[in-house]
C-alpha positions in Angstrom: 92.3 99.8 74.1 91.2 96.2 74.5 93.3 93.3 75.6 92.2 89.6 75.7 93.9 87.3 78.2 93.4 83.5 78.0 94.0 80.8 80.6 93.1 77.2 81.2 95.2 75.2 78.8 97.4 72.3 79.7 98.0 68.6 79.4 95.2 66.1 79.8 94.6 62.4 79.1 92.1 61.3 76.5 88.6 61.4 77.9 89.5 64.2 80.3 88.2 67.7 80.5 89.6 71.2 80.5 88.0 74.6 80.7 89.4 77.6 78.9 88.6 81.2 79.8 89.2 84.5 78.0 88.7 87.9 79.5 88.6 91.2 77.8 90.0 94.1 79.8 89.8 97.8 79.2 86.9 100.2 78.9 84.7 101.9 76.4 83.7 98.9 74.3 80.9 96.5 73.6 81.4 92.9 72.8 79.4 91.7 69.8 80.5 88.0 69.6 83.0 85.7 71.3 84.6 82.7 69.8 87.2 80.1 70.1 89.6 79.0 67.3 92.3 76.4 67.3 95.4 75.7 65.2 97.3 72.5 65.1 100.9 72.4 63.8 100.9 72.6 60.0 97.2 73.3 59.8 95.0 76.3 59.3 93.3 78.0 62.1 89.7 76.7 62.4 86.6 77.8 64.2 85.7 75.7 67.2 82.7 77.6 68.8 81.2 81.0 68.8 78.5 82.8 70.7 76.9 86.0 69.6 75.5 88.8 71.8 72.0 87.4 71.7 73.2 84.0 73.0 73.1 81.9 69.9 75.9 79.4 69.6 77.6 77.5 66.8 80.1 74.6 67.0 82.4 72.8 64.6 81.0 69.4 63.8 84.2 67.8 65.3 83.4 69.2 68.8 79.6 69.2 68.8 78.3 67.4 71.9 81.6 67.5 73.7 82.4 71.2 73.9 80.3 74.0 75.4 80.8 77.7 74.9 79.5 80.1 77.5 79.9 83.6 78.7 79.7 85.9 81.7 78.8 89.3 80.3 79.4 91.1 83.6 83.0 89.9 83.6 83.5 90.2 79.8 84.6 86.6 79.8 84.0 83.7 77.5 84.6 80.0 78.5 85.1 76.8 76.6 84.2 73.7 78.5 85.9 70.8 76.8 84.8 67.3 77.7 85.7 63.8 76.4 88.9 65.2 74.9 90.6 63.4 72.1 94.2 63.5 70.9 93.0 65.3 67.7 91.8 68.2 69.9 95.5 69.0 70.5 96.1 72.5 69.3 96.8 76.1 70.4 93.4 77.6 71.2 92.8 81.2 70.5 90.0 83.4 71.9 88.5 85.9 69.5 86.1 88.7 70.1 84.4 91.1 67.7 84.3 94.4 69.7 82.7 97.8 69.0 85.0 100.4 70.4 82.7 103.1 71.8 85.4 105.5 73.1 86.5 106.6 69.6 84.7 107.8 66.6 83.1 106.3 64.6 82.7 103.5 67.1 84.6 101.0 64.9 84.3 97.3 65.1 87.6 95.3 65.5 88.5 91.7 65.9 90.7 91.0 68.9 92.7 87.9 69.6 94.0 86.3 72.7 97.6 85.2 73.0 96.7 81.5 72.6 96.8 78.6 75.1 98.2 75.2 74.4 95.9 72.2 74.9 97.6 68.8 74.6 95.6 65.6 74.8 97.9 62.6 75.2 98.3 59.5 77.3 
């Protein structure tokens, strides 16, 4: 019913920038929140940033001041602008959205995940 597609990952030098995007496609749904998680090899997946429908945002301490989460509601898209990247930011980044599916009873809420995009910060 809903599919999330991510893009924007790649290789960047320390101090550089990348912008990730994630778009939800389909119909008959309402997005409640959008977030970005990341997972480095051998580590648990961790929350990076999240924005709720009202616009409030939260960030992991490790990225606060460097990363910015934003959204385009008309396009069902969430972005993660990553500046001053560090090697420790290297991970697979996953988009997550909590979505109310309106087209089926009883309008359930599901969490959806993007496919993941690799971000590598290295000189």
